[in-house]
C-alpha positions, -999 to +999 in steps of 0.1 A: -334+439+270-367+429+285-359+392+282-327+398+303-346+416+330-373+389+329-349+361+334-330+378+362-359+380+387-364+350+410-402+350+404-397+350+366-372+322+367-396+301+387-423+308+361-399+298+333-389+266+350-425+257+357-434+263+321-405+241+309-415+214+333-451+216+319-439+213+283-417+183+291-447+166+308-468+172+277-440+158+255-437+127+277-475+121+276-476+127+238-449+100+233-467+075+254-501+082+239-490+076+203-488+038+196-469+045+163-444+068+180-438+105+174-416+128+153-401+156+174-387+187+156-369+216+173-368+244+147-358+280+143-381+300+121-387+336+111-407+355+137-434+365+112-472+362+113-483+329+099-448+313+096-456+284+120-491+280+105-476+276+070-451+250+082-478+230+101-500+232+070-473+217+048-468+188+072-505+183+074-505+179+036-481+150+041-508+134+063-491+141+097-511+150+127-498+177+150-499+165+186-482+193+204-464+226+196-446+251+217-434+284+202-413+312+218-399+344+205-361+348+206-359+382+190-378+405+167-367+383+138-364+348+152-386+323+169-380+287+181-406+260+181-410+225+194-433+204+171-445+169+179-463+149+153-477+113+153-452+092+135-460+076+102-437+052+085-416+067+057-424+103+064-397+114+088-372+126+061-400+141+040-412+161+070-377+174+076-374+184+040-408+202+041-397+222+072-365+232+054-384+241+022-407+262+043-379+283+057-372+266+090-338+257+103-341+222+117-320+223+148-329+188+160-352+161+147-361+127+163-382+098+155-393+082+188-410+049+191-422+032+223-413-004+217-423-017+251-436-005+284-438-022+318-468-013+340 
């Protein structure tokens, strides 16, 4: 209920749009700053204390470095997260498997490489 009220006020919508714009700016800068590219994961996970920390820890054990994360609560039981990691060859599918083993539903997953830029 409170999320519906929050989204209906013009000031709140402006705040939400500003935050989304801020997140996309960070995503863009993360991609450009990583010479090896990035892995981008959009996941659903249980809204429980430590759930995201455990997932991030399992990916760290693979040798992946977390660049950016954005988490928001959908309901009392569900959260959504955007995770961006520095890409490492051969680890994309392993990372997706680790997220699933850790209880996440991988909604979308991308390996993004910057092959060339013009300045």
